[in-house]
N, C-alpha and C positions, 0 to 999 in steps of 0.2 A: 883356641889359644893353647900355646905350649906351656906345660908345667915346668917351672924353673925352680931352682933351689930356694930362691928368696920366698916364693909362695909356699913351697912345701914346709919351710921353717914356720910359717904362720899357721898352717893347717894343724899343727900339733896342739894348738890352743882350742880347737873346736870343742872337744869334750869339756874342757874347763869352762868355756862360756855357756855351753849347754846346761851346766850345773847352776847357772844364774848366780854368780858370785856377788856378794854384797860388800859394799865399802863401809868402813866405820867413819864416823864423822868426828871432827875435832874443831876446836875454836868455839866461838859463840860465847866466850866468857867475858865478863865485865872486868875491864882493867881498872887499876887504881885511879886513873884519870877520869873514870866514868864512861869512857868509850867502850863499845862492845866490838870484839874481834869478829870478823866474818867467819862463819862456819866453812869448813872445807873438807872434802873427802880424803880419807887416808886409805889408799888401795893396798891390796895384798901384794906380796912380792911377785906372784904369778901375773897379776894384771900389769904391774910395772915392767915385768919382763916382756910382756906382749908389746907394750908401748916402745920399749927399747928396741925390740926386734923389728917393729915397723920402721923405726927411724934408721936402724943399722942396715937394713936390707935395701934401702933406697926406694921403698914403695911409696913413701910420703912424697907429695907433689906440692911445691910451693905455689903453683898456679891452680890449686884445687878449686877455688871459688869460681874462677873463670870457666873452668871445664864443667863444673856443675851447672852454671848458668847457661852455657852453650847447649846443654842437654835438657834444658827446661826444668832443672831441679833447683828451684828457688827455696825449697824447704826439705828438710830430711824426711818429712812425712811421705814424700813421693819416691823415696829410694826404692821401696819394694816394687814399684811399677817397672823399674828398669834393671833390677839386679840380675835377672836371668839372662838378659840380652846385652848386658854391659860388656864393653871391651876392657882390656887391661888398664888403659888410661883412666877410664871412668871408675873402675873398681878402686884404683889407687886414690882418686879424688874423693870417693866416698869414705874410705877408711881414714884418709887424712883429715877430712871434715870432723869426724868424731874425736880424733886425738887432739887436733888443734883447738877445737871448740872448748876443750877443757879449760883453757886459759881465759876464755871469755864467757862461757855459758854452760858450765857443767857438762862438757862434752861426753865424758864417760858415763855420767849419770843418764844422759840421753841414750848413749849406746846401750846401757843396761835396759832401759825402757823399750828400746827398739827390739832388742833381743827377746824380751819377754813377750812382745806382741808378735814376734816372728817375722819382722819386716826385713831384717838383715840376716841372711843365712850363710854362714861360712860353708855349709854343705853345698849351697847353690853356687857359691863362688868356686868351690873346688870342682863342681860338675861343669862349670863353664870351661875349665881347662881340659875336660875329658871329651869335649865335642869333636 
């Protein structure tokens, strides 16, 4: 794959994610009505900057779920099996999955866990462009 400016903008975050940044949690308080607010992560400015960069570079793909399913990736646990051989479309779908899942299932929390296990390596993604 050819290295493009949009990808090189994202690679500047490798060192940051290698440091395994943590999110603070907010919410979870009991309201006067007796209801409890749902806890939610509050990410650092650098993490939020990464999310904006993904969206602004055009790397996110609205058809990401279809692309993942076409490649047999019905769960993010399988991403590590294809990361080294993934083409640009599949890489975009994988990254989109993590960011979009934030709205539905703690996507960046998953992203953090995957990074800790070493399943998603930006280094490997970068190397895919050097082949």
